[in-house]
N, C-alpha and C positions, 0 to 999 in steps of 0.2 A: 504494501500501501504505500503510495506517496505520502510525504507530510508536504509538499511544496502547495501552497496557495500565494496569491499575490504579494500575501505578508511576508512569506518567511519565501524568496525570492530562490534561485537555483541558477549555478554559473550554468548550467547544460543546456537550459530554455531561451535560446537566442534572444526573445523579447524582453526580458529580463535583465539582460545586460548591464543595461544603465544604472538601474537597482544598484544588481551586485556590484558593480564598480564604487557606487556610492558607499556600499557599507564596508566594502573591503578595505575601500580611503581609514575608518577608521582605525584600522589594525597598525595600517602606517603610521596614522597620527600618533597614536600610543609610546610606540615602539623608543623612542629618545626616554620613556619614564619606568619602563619595565626594569625590575631589578630585583635577586632575591625570590623568596618564594611568592607565586605569583597563584591569584585565585581569576575566573571569569565565572559570572556570574549569565547566565541564560549564552551559552557557548553556540548554538544551533547546531545547523551539521558541519563545526566545525572550521567555516570560513578563512580564520586567522590561525587557525592554532600553528600553521608552520612557520605563520610570521613570528609569534610570538613567544611561543613554547620553548624555544632554542635562546632566546635571551633573559629566561631566567635559571635559578638554581632548581625548583620542582614547578609543577604547571596543576592545578587545578580546576575542573570546571564545574560546575551545577546546570540541571536544565531540568525541563517539565516530561521531554519528549524521549519516554523509554526506548524507542525504536533505534533514535536514530545516539543516544546516551551509549548503549550495544553496542554498536558499530564505532563508534569514535573510541572504548574501550578496547577491541580487537585492532583497528589500524593502528591504536598508540598507546600499544602495553605500560610503557615506561611512565603516563599520563593517571593521574585519577579522577576518575570518572562517576560522577553520583547522581543520579534521577530523584529527581524532587522540585517542589515549587518552594518560593520564598516570597518575603522574609517568613519567619526567620531564617537567618543564612545557617547551617549544619556544623560551623563550626567554634571553636571555644575564644574567647577573649586573644588576640593580640596575634593571631595567627599565620600572617601575611603581611608581605613588605609593601606588594603591589595587588589591587583588586578594579579587573576591567569589566564594564558592563555597558555595553554598545549596543544602543536602540533595545534599550530592556524597561528604562525607568516608564516609557509609557505607557507599558501593558500594566506595570503594579497598581494591586488597589490602594493600599496602606503605604502612599510614600516616603512618609514621617518616619514611619518603620524599617522600612529601606533604609534610608539615607542612614536611618541611625543606626542600625543594623553593622552596617557596611563601613561606623566609625570605630564601634567595637573589636570588629575582627580585624580589623588594621593595628599593625604595629606603630609605635610612636615613630617619627618621622617616615612613615609610609604616606604613597599616595594611592587616590584613588581617579579614576578616567572614567567619567559619564557622557554617551554621547545622547541625541534626544532631537527630533524632529523639531525646527525651527515654526511653531506656528502661524510665525506671520508669513511664513511661505507655503503653508498648506493650498493643496486647491480644493480639497472638499474636506468634510467629517472621514475619517474614516474607524470604523464601528471596532474596528478589532485594538485601539487605544482607549482606556480610560483616562487618559487628560495629553493634554499636548501643551507644549511650555515654551513661553518669551524668553528670553535669556534672562527676565527679572527674575520671573516667578520662580526659576531653577536657582538663581542664584540665592532668592527667599528662605527656602527651601533648605538649604543644602548648609545656610550661614546658621540655622538654627543648631546643628551638629557640631560643623568646623567650622574655625577659624580661620582658615587660610582656604581661599576660595579663589579659581582663577578662572573666569569666561574667554573662553576663543571659541571659533565657529570653522564649519568646514562650509565653500561656497563653491563654485564651478566656476571655469574659465568660459571663455566664450563659446565652446564648440558645446557646454554642457549648459550653458544657458539658452542657446538655440532648441537643442530639446526639450526643456521646462518650457519654454515659450509654445511650442508645438504642444505640447502635452496639455498649457494651461489652455490654450486654444479647443483641444480637441475634448478635456473633461465639461469645457462650457457649454461644449455644443449636446452632451448628454445632461447636465444638472438645468439647464434655460427648462426642459420639461418638469421639475419638483417644484412647479407654482407655488404650492403648500408649505414650502420649506421642508418637507418631510425627512430630509436627514438628519437634520437638528430634534427632529422633534419626536421619534421614532425611535422605540428602544436599542441597543445597538446589536443584541442578537437575530432581530428582525433583520436587519439592514446588513450582516456580512455576506448571504451569501448571495443576492444581488448586488453587494459589491464585489466579491470578487467575480465574479462571472462579468460584469460590465469592464472590471479594471482590468481585467484579461483581456476580453477584446478592442479596447482602448492600449494595449503596448502592444497587440497584433496589429492593430490599424498604424500606428506612428512608428514601428518594423516595416512594415510593408510601401509606406510613407514613404522613410527615409531608410532604408536599411542599409547604407554606408554612416551614417548618420550613430544610426542604434549599436552596430558592430565595429563604432571605433572608436567610441567613448573607453577609455582605461583610467586605473585610481589616479592616474598621474594625472588627470586633466581637472581633479579636485584637491581643492587646495584648504590649508589649515590658513586663518586671518585672524587678525584681534576682532573681538564682539563687536555685531555691526548688523542691521536687520535683516539684510540682505544676504547673509549666512544661509543654507541647505541645513543645516546642523548644528545643533548646539555644542561644544565641545568643553565638561567643564571637567576644571582639575581641582580635585581637594587633598589636604595635604592634612594629618595627625599631629 
């Protein structure tokens, strides 16, 4: 059974490439901060393990999808994988030097406890690295997300527990922004029929199937219309920038 929806993108689906490369960029963005014992919260199908695992003394990961966790444990026997949901985080206090959680916090209902738990399991001097979509650049409601953040929202949340909070962002070059504008135009062709604004009024559970079907259709349309552009986007086309409203993703660096 496939675990891939448009929310869990695949490097093997051509129309997913721009999103896959955007998510992959997060792993390259965090590489300069990796040290010591590393924990990844929400490793997914292991998109970035080979990039960050080799930089740490040890790599541990927790993810909710058991099928994926079992495959990763077989593929990477030297690493530690656990199936489970969080928070709480299933490790003792002061267990890790670095914690990475990329595009996960927007799925967490109790985000206060999530950040509090990250602080708890970090060692003094350790760093946590969090990415999440910038709501100012979102094109529509994503029913798989509990919430999305502005940089101000995420900074305020993290400062409840961390005194050292630095906000950066992940932006796109001209090629990426060309795709973004095409995507925005295509999405608007679909959402113009939502005259009752149901995407924001209906429960998320009712929206997930139509959202996934329409999102897949939209990505396939963009690929068919601009196949060269979709295929050519690479993680290097995404850029780590200072905090600004036009960043596609927020990139938050926390130090204990």
